[in-house]
N, C-alpha and C positions, 0 to 999 in steps of 0.2 A: 502188094503181097501178102498172105493170108502167112501164117504159121504154118514153115515145113513140117513133115510129117516126122521128121527125123527130131525135131522139136519137139512137138507135141507128146513124143515120148519120154523125151526128156524132161520135161513139163513135170507130167504123169508120174513118173518116176520121184517128183519130190511128193506128189502128192498136191500136186495144182492142176484143177480142170483148163485146157488150153481156153479153153472158151471164156473161160474168166476171165485168163493174159489178155486172149483178143478183146473185151470188153474195154478194158483199160488202156490201147492202145499199144501193144505188143505185137511185133510181126516179126517175122524173118527175112531180113534182105541179104545181099549179095553186095560182094567189091573183089578184087584182083586177090583175098587173102583167103577168102572162101565165104561160107556165109555164118551167118551173124544173128544171135536172138537179140531184135533189138528193142532197147524200150526208153518213151518216151517220156522227158522231163516236163511239166505243164508248167507254169505260170499264168492263173486265171485263163486257163483254159487253151492257153496257147505253146507251145513245142514251142522253149528254148535250147534245149540240148539233149541227146540222145546218148544213150551209154550202148555199148554193142560189146556183149559175150556170144564165144565161141564154146559151144558144148563139148567136141570132142577135146579138147584142154582150156582150164583159167585162164584163158585170156580175157582181158576189158579192154575197152580203150573207149573216150568221149569224144565228144565233138573239142578238137582243140580250141582254145579262146570263149568258147560258150561260157558264158553264168552258172555255175552251181548251185542247186539248192536243194533241197529234200527231193525224192521221189513219193507222188501223192499228198506235195505241200497243199494243194488249194483244199484238198477234205479237213484242213484246222478251221472252215470260213464257215463250213456248215454250221447252220443255226440250230442245230441239237451238239455240237461240238462247245457252240460260244455260250449254253445254256449249262452248260457243265457234263455234258454226257462224255465217259472217259475214251482217252486217246491210247492207242498201244505203239509204241516207239520198236521198232527192229533196225538189225540191221543192215539192212540189203531188203530190194525188192521184190525177191522168191520168200522170203521170211512174211514182208508183208502180204504179200498174197495168198499165203498159208495161213496168216490170219483173219483175215477180209473172210474165205472163203469160211473156216469154222465157223 
């Protein structure tokens, strides 16, 4: 599934381009509790966890028992970073996407 139109509006309201979010694997998923904006957490390019967020209320969950790590941590292996390119650390995925977009 791609990003639901309602989630695209929520992202745009935060100043984030939905196409950029999709580039990072963010999508809408659905379960018995509704629609979730789903953020993959990758290690060496493989999804090892997912964070789920509802946008109608501030409700979050992650995959129980899955490893925890920083979102977009693979970017730290970029040769430019290894050569001293500055890194921006943010509190959450949405702030990180805003910084990447800027």
